[in-house]
C-alpha positions in Angstrom: 0.0 -0.1 0.3 2.9 2.3 0.6 6.4 2.3 -0.8 8.6 4.0 1.6 12.0 2.4 0.7 11.8 3.8 -2.7 10.5 7.1 -1.1 13.6 6.9 0.7 16.3 6.3 -1.6 15.5 9.4 -3.5 16.1 11.5 -0.6 18.3 9.7 1.0 21.3 11.6 1.3 19.4 14.6 2.7 17.7 12.4 5.2 20.9 10.5 6.2 22.8 14.2 6.8 19.7 15.3 8.8 19.6 12.1 11.1 23.7 12.1 11.8 23.9 16.0 12.1 21.3 14.8 15.4 23.7 12.2 16.6 26.3 14.7 16.4 24.6 17.4 18.5 23.4 14.7 21.1 20.1 17.3 21.5 18.1 14.8 21.0 14.7 16.4 23.0 13.4 19.2 22.0 16.5 20.4 19.8 16.9 22.6 17.5 15.2 20.4 15.0 12.2 20.9 16.5 12.0 24.3 16.8 12.9 24.6 12.9 10.3 22.3 11.9 7.7 24.3 14.2 8.4 27.5 12.4 8.4 25.6 8.8 5.4 24.1 9.2 3.6 27.1 11.0 4.7 29.1 7.5 3.5 26.3 5.1 -0.3 26.1 6.8 -0.4 29.7 7.2 -1.1 29.1 10.7 0.3 31.0 14.2 1.0 28.3 16.4 2.4 24.6 15.5 3.2 22.3 18.8 4.9 18.9 18.3 3.9 16.2 19.9 4.3 12.4 20.1 1.7 11.0 18.0 -1.9 11.9 16.2 -3.4 10.2 18.9 -2.1 12.4 21.7 -2.7 15.2 19.8 -6.2 14.6 19.7 -6.5 13.9 23.5 -4.3 17.3 24.7 -6.8 19.1 22.7 -9.5 18.1 24.4 -7.5 18.6 27.6 -6.5 21.8 26.8 -10.2 22.9 25.5 -11.4 22.2 29.0 -13.5 19.6 28.2 -14.8 18.0 31.2 -16.3 14.1 32.0 -19.8 13.8 30.5 -19.6 16.5 27.9 -21.0 15.5 24.7 -18.5 15.5 21.8 -19.8 15.2 18.1 -17.9 12.8 15.7 -18.0 9.9 12.8 -18.2 6.8 13.8 -17.0 6.0 9.9 -13.1 6.7 10.7 -9.8 5.4 12.2 -10.8 4.6 16.0 -7.8 7.2 17.3 -10.5 10.0 16.8 -12.8 8.7 19.2 -10.8 6.8 21.4 -9.5 9.9 23.3 -13.1 10.7 24.0 -13.9 7.4 25.7 -10.8 7.4 27.7 -11.1 11.3 29.0 -14.7 10.1 30.2 -16.3 12.5 27.3 -19.2 11.5 26.0 -19.1 10.1 22.7 -22.0 11.2 20.4 -21.9 9.4 16.6 -23.3 10.6 13.4 -23.6 9.4 10.0 -21.5 10.7 7.0 -22.0 11.6 3.8 -22.4 8.7 0.9 -19.7 11.1 -1.6 -17.4 12.2 0.3 -17.3 9.5 3.4 -17.0 12.9 4.9 -19.3 13.7 8.5 -22.5 15.3 7.5 -23.2 18.8 8.4 -26.9 18.1 8.8 -26.3 15.0 10.9 -24.4 17.1 13.1 -27.1 19.9 13.7 -29.7 17.1 14.6 -27.3 15.7 16.9 -26.4 18.7 19.1 -28.2 18.7 23.1 -27.3 21.0 25.8 -24.5 19.1 26.7 -22.8 19.4 23.4 -19.3 20.9 23.6 -17.3 20.5 20.6 -17.5 18.8 17.1 -14.9 16.9 15.6 -15.0 16.4 11.9 -12.2 13.9 10.3 -11.3 14.8 6.8 -11.3 11.5 5.7 -9.1 9.3 3.3 -7.4 13.3 1.9 -10.6 15.4 1.0 -11.9 18.3 3.9 -15.3 18.0 5.3 -17.8 20.8 4.4 -15.5 23.4 6.9 -17.9 26.4 5.5 -21.3 24.5 7.0 -19.4 23.3 10.2 -17.9 26.5 11.5 -21.4 27.7 10.9 -23.1 25.5 13.3 -20.0 25.6 15.7 -20.7 29.7 16.1 -24.6 29.1 16.2 -24.2 27.2 19.3 -20.9 28.0 20.9 -19.2 24.5 20.2 -15.2 23.9 20.0 -14.2 22.4 16.3 -11.4 19.8 16.7 -9.9 19.1 13.1 -8.6 15.7 13.3 -6.3 16.1 10.2 -4.4 13.2 10.1 -5.2 12.3 7.0 -5.2 15.6 4.8 -2.0 17.2 5.4 -1.6 19.9 2.6 -4.7 19.9 1.6 -6.5 23.4 1.0 -10.0 24.2 1.3 -12.0 26.9 -0.7 -14.4 28.8 1.4 -17.8 30.1 0.2 -16.4 33.6 0.3 -13.7 32.7 -1.9 -10.5 32.5 0.7 -8.8 29.4 1.0 -6.9 27.7 4.0 -5.4 24.5 4.9 -7.2 22.2 6.4 -5.9 21.9 10.3 -6.2 25.2 10.7 -9.5 25.9 10.1 -11.3 24.9 13.5 -10.2 26.3 17.2 -7.4 23.5 16.8 -6.0 20.9 14.5 -4.5 17.6 15.0 -2.1 15.5 12.9 0.0 12.6 13.2 3.2 11.9 10.9 3.0 8.3 11.2 5.0 6.6 8.6 2.1 6.1 5.9 0.4 9.1 6.2 1.0 12.2 3.3 3.7 13.6 6.0 5.6 10.7 7.8 8.4 10.2 9.8 10.1 7.6 9.9 8.9 6.5 13.5 5.3 7.9 15.5 5.0 11.9 15.3 2.0 14.5 15.3 1.3 17.9 16.0 -1.2 20.7 17.1 -2.2 23.7 15.2 -4.2 26.7 16.7 -4.3 30.3 15.5 -5.3 31.1 19.1 -2.2 32.2 21.3 -4.4 31.6 24.8 -5.0 28.5 23.7 -1.5 27.3 21.8 -0.1 28.4 25.7 -2.5 25.8 27.1 -1.6 23.0 24.8 2.5 23.8 25.4 1.7 23.3 29.1 -0.6 20.1 29.1 1.9 18.5 26.3 4.7 19.0 29.2 3.3 17.7 32.1 1.2 20.8 32.8 3.9 23.3 33.2 5.4 26.6 31.8 7.6 26.7 33.9 10.2 24.1 34.8 9.1 22.4 38.2 5.9 24.5 38.7 3.0 22.3 37.2 0.0 24.6 37.2 -2.5 21.7 36.0 -2.5 17.7 35.2 -0.7 17.3 31.7 1.0 14.5 29.8 4.5 14.1 28.5 4.2 14.1 24.6 7.1 15.1 22.6 8.6 14.9 19.1 11.9 14.0 19.4 14.8 15.5 17.2 15.5 13.0 14.6 11.7 12.5 13.5 11.7 16.7 13.2 14.8 16.7 11.3 13.3 14.2 8.6 10.5 15.6 8.6 11.8 19.3 7.8 13.0 17.3 4.6 10.1 15.6 3.6 7.9 18.9 4.4 10.1 20.2 1.4 8.6 17.7 -1.0 4.9 17.6 0.5 3.7 19.4 -2.3 5.3 17.1 -5.5 4.1 14.1 -3.1 0.5 15.3 -3.3 1.0 16.0 -6.6 2.5 12.3 -7.4 -0.7 11.0 -5.7 -3.5 13.3 -7.8 -1.7 11.6 -11.0 -2.0 7.8 -9.6 -5.5 8.6 -8.5 -6.4 10.3 -12.1 -5.0 6.6 -13.6 -6.7 4.8 -11.8 -10.4 7.4 -12.4 -9.3 6.9 -16.2 -8.9 3.1 -16.1 -12.4 2.4 -14.1 -14.1 5.2 -15.9 -16.1 2.4 -18.1 -17.1 0.0 -15.3 -20.6 0.3 -13.5 -19.4 -1.8 -10.8 -17.1 0.5 -9.3 -17.6 4.5 -8.3 -14.4 6.5 -8.2 -13.6 8.7 -5.2 -15.8 12.4 -5.6 -13.8 15.3 -6.0 -15.4 17.8 -3.5 -15.6 21.7 -5.6 -14.6 23.2 -2.1 -11.2 20.4 -1.4 -8.2 19.8 -3.1 -8.0 15.8 -2.7 -4.4 15.1 -1.5 -5.6 11.4 -1.6 -4.1 9.6 1.8 -6.2 7.1 0.4 -7.8 5.7 -3.2 -11.1 4.4 -2.1 -13.5 3.0 -4.4 -17.2 1.9 -3.7 -18.2 -1.5 -5.4 -21.5 -2.2 -6.1 -23.7 -4.5 -5.1 -23.5 -8.1 -6.3 -19.8 -7.5 -6.4 -18.0 -9.9 -3.7 -15.6 -7.6 -1.6 -13.8 -10.5 0.2 -13.2 -12.0 -3.0 -11.8 -9.4 -4.7 -9.4 -8.6 -2.0 -8.1 -12.2 -2.1 -8.3 -12.1 -5.8 -5.6 -8.9 -6.1 -3.8 -10.7 -3.1 -2.6 -14.0 -4.9 -1.7 -11.3 -7.7 0.8 -10.0 -5.2 -1.2 -6.4 -5.5 -2.3 -5.2 -1.9 -5.8 -4.2 -1.1 -7.1 -2.8 2.1 -10.8 -2.4 3.6 -10.5 0.4 6.1 -13.0 0.3 9.1 -14.4 -2.4 8.3 -16.3 -2.2 11.9 -17.5 1.4 12.7 -16.7 2.6 16.0 -20.1 2.9 17.1 -19.8 -1.0 17.1 -16.7 -1.3 18.8 -17.0 -3.2 22.0 -14.6 -0.5 23.5 -17.6 1.6 23.8 -20.0 -0.9 25.2 -19.8 0.3 28.7 -20.7 4.0 27.8 -23.5 6.3 27.4 -23.1 6.7 23.9 -25.8 8.7 21.2 -25.9 6.8 17.8 -28.6 8.3 15.2 -28.9 6.7 11.9 -26.1 5.4 10.6 -27.6 3.6 7.5 -24.8 5.6 5.5 -21.8 4.4 7.5 -23.4 1.1 7.7 -23.5 0.6 4.1 -20.5 2.2 3.2 -18.3 -0.4 5.6 -19.7 -3.7 3.6 -18.8 -1.7 0.2 -15.7 0.2 0.0 -11.9 -1.0 -0.4 -8.9 0.9 -1.1 -6.1 0.4 -3.7 -2.1 1.2 -3.8 -1.5 4.6 -3.2 1.7 6.7 -2.6 4.3 8.8 -3.9 6.3 6.3 -6.0 3.7 4.1 -8.2 4.6 4.0 -11.9 2.6 3.8 -14.6 3.4 0.0 -15.1 2.3 -0.2 -11.8 -1.2 1.0 -12.3 -1.6 -0.6 -15.3 -1.3 -4.4 -13.6 -3.3 -3.2 -10.9 -6.6 -1.3 -12.5 -5.9 -4.6 -15.4 -6.3 -7.0 -12.5 -9.6 -5.1 -10.6 -11.3 -5.2 -14.2 -10.2 -8.9 -14.8 -12.1 -10.0 -11.2 -15.0 -8.1 -12.1 -15.7 -9.0 -16.0 -15.2 -12.5 -15.3 
């Protein structure tokens, strides 16, 4: 699904030099590479504050802690997402309120959000799934109307541009009160271990986030609140600095691969290619297709596997059906689209190093199965 070795080989001299530089400096924690990456990330995203942390899950947890959410507060979130998004809600003893997604983008439905709001609702967590932005115009209007926090889960959409109705644009992760991202190796901007970051334009919130991520202290040995320990190490920051310079090229490569897939499947009615919103630039963290009824998805994945083609079924069990939430008083309304999607979607290899030869082999193999 991801060819990190070939990607590394193209930037090997710069990566090796950066790693050796950190080792020679012996500044492994909060060294100059972390500070430089933070500044470069702020410039790339056009956001006032980037606070690096240990991973994307920590980014979500720290954000909710810094916003002062309390046990019992309701947080509206999609069920169709990776479990980390909703796991931290349960971990902090908040109440997850699961709502349905849109059938075309797979992203959280603003209409479903509006219907789920109660006096106990305190926040919305939109997830920019597979690399495409949620309808942030509608979500931000709902949040303003009901005085709710917006915590963007931007782990799959780093570099995505969103166009507002008034013609302005912004990078996803910089639109809500806070944005969270992951630098897990397979992400569009991935390091060689774990890593994450939190973004905000709010100065006071940024200070609170930094405190929470650093044992609740703003001054060494003076702990004003209960926090945690979540840091991006210097080696990962050095790697990310190199890869951030390549990110726009990586996104272009992913879009080229997606266009190849689109063209190859254009005459296959049993396949629905990924929808492109006019408001969002798709950065294709995943290329996810919908299968028509009557096509056996498991048989297709098995067939591709026998031809050495990886295919993934992401989120076959949506969050609202996971056992981890059995003991919680969760709220779950109509989830018909989510439940349908979990049975009909699958993802093909999507990364920066796909060749036309590989893409042709993959697409011809898919078509062979459907036509047999």
